[in-house]
C-alpha positions, 0 to 999 in steps of 0.5 A, a space after each residue: 238670876 245667875 249668869 250661867 242661866 242669863 247666857 241661855 236667853 238668846 238675843 232672838 227670844 229662842 231657848 238655848 237650854 233645849 239646843 242640841 248644841 248646848 244639851 248634847 254635850 251636858 248629856 254626854 249624847 255622844 250619837 248626837 254630837 257626831 250627827 251635830 259634827 256631821 252636819 256641821 263638818 266641823 270635830 266634835 269639840 267644836 259644836 258644843 255651845 254654852 248658850 247665846 250670850 256665853 264666850 262659847 257659842 256654836 260657830 253657825 249661831 255666832 254667824 247668826 245668818 238671821 243678822 240678830 247678832 249685828 243688829 243688837 250690836 247697832 242697836 246697843 241692846 241684849 235682846 231683840 225686845 229691848 229695840 225701838 224697833 222691836 217686833 221688827 220684820 226680821 223677827 216675824 220673818 224668822 219666826 216662820 223658819 225651822 221646822 224639824 218633825 213637823 215642829 215650828 222651833 221659832 214660832 213663839 219668838 215674839 211672845 218670847 220676847 214680850 214675856 221677857 220684856 215684861 216678866 224678865 229673863 230670871 222667870 222665862 227661863 224658869 219657864 223654859 228649863 223642863 218645856 222638853 223634859 220627858 214627862 215620864 223618865 225626866 230626861 232633858 229632851 231636844 226642842 225637836 224631839 218627839 219621844 224620849 230616847 231613853 224611854 220612848 215616851 211621847 214627848 209633845 
């Protein structure tokens, strides 16, 4: 697996490739970038991200209020599934947070981390890459998208 794809495997088990901070820049989605800028109070140039393990990580993920960055550094692991305490209470609590459009974004982190541990990062990224794409036109979608902004097809 190339390092670009590996950067999309979040420490906590999230797939960065469906995140608006990652995807909006790649899609040239100026409306989404403006919304991210307004929400964060940062200029548009600072709302983009290249993935959790990249050199350009969005501020909120870099600060990681859930503590996964600090915890992984303390336990000297890259991903939570490599830790002897996996799955910990921090992950269990995290898995019930962050609901947008009725979609629990963190719901599968423990399951996904188990998959990562058992099958590897390459297989997992491959399984995630088109998960949020529109089944009709193929446009990549954000993790919270329920309808394709390009053609209107229901995604979830």
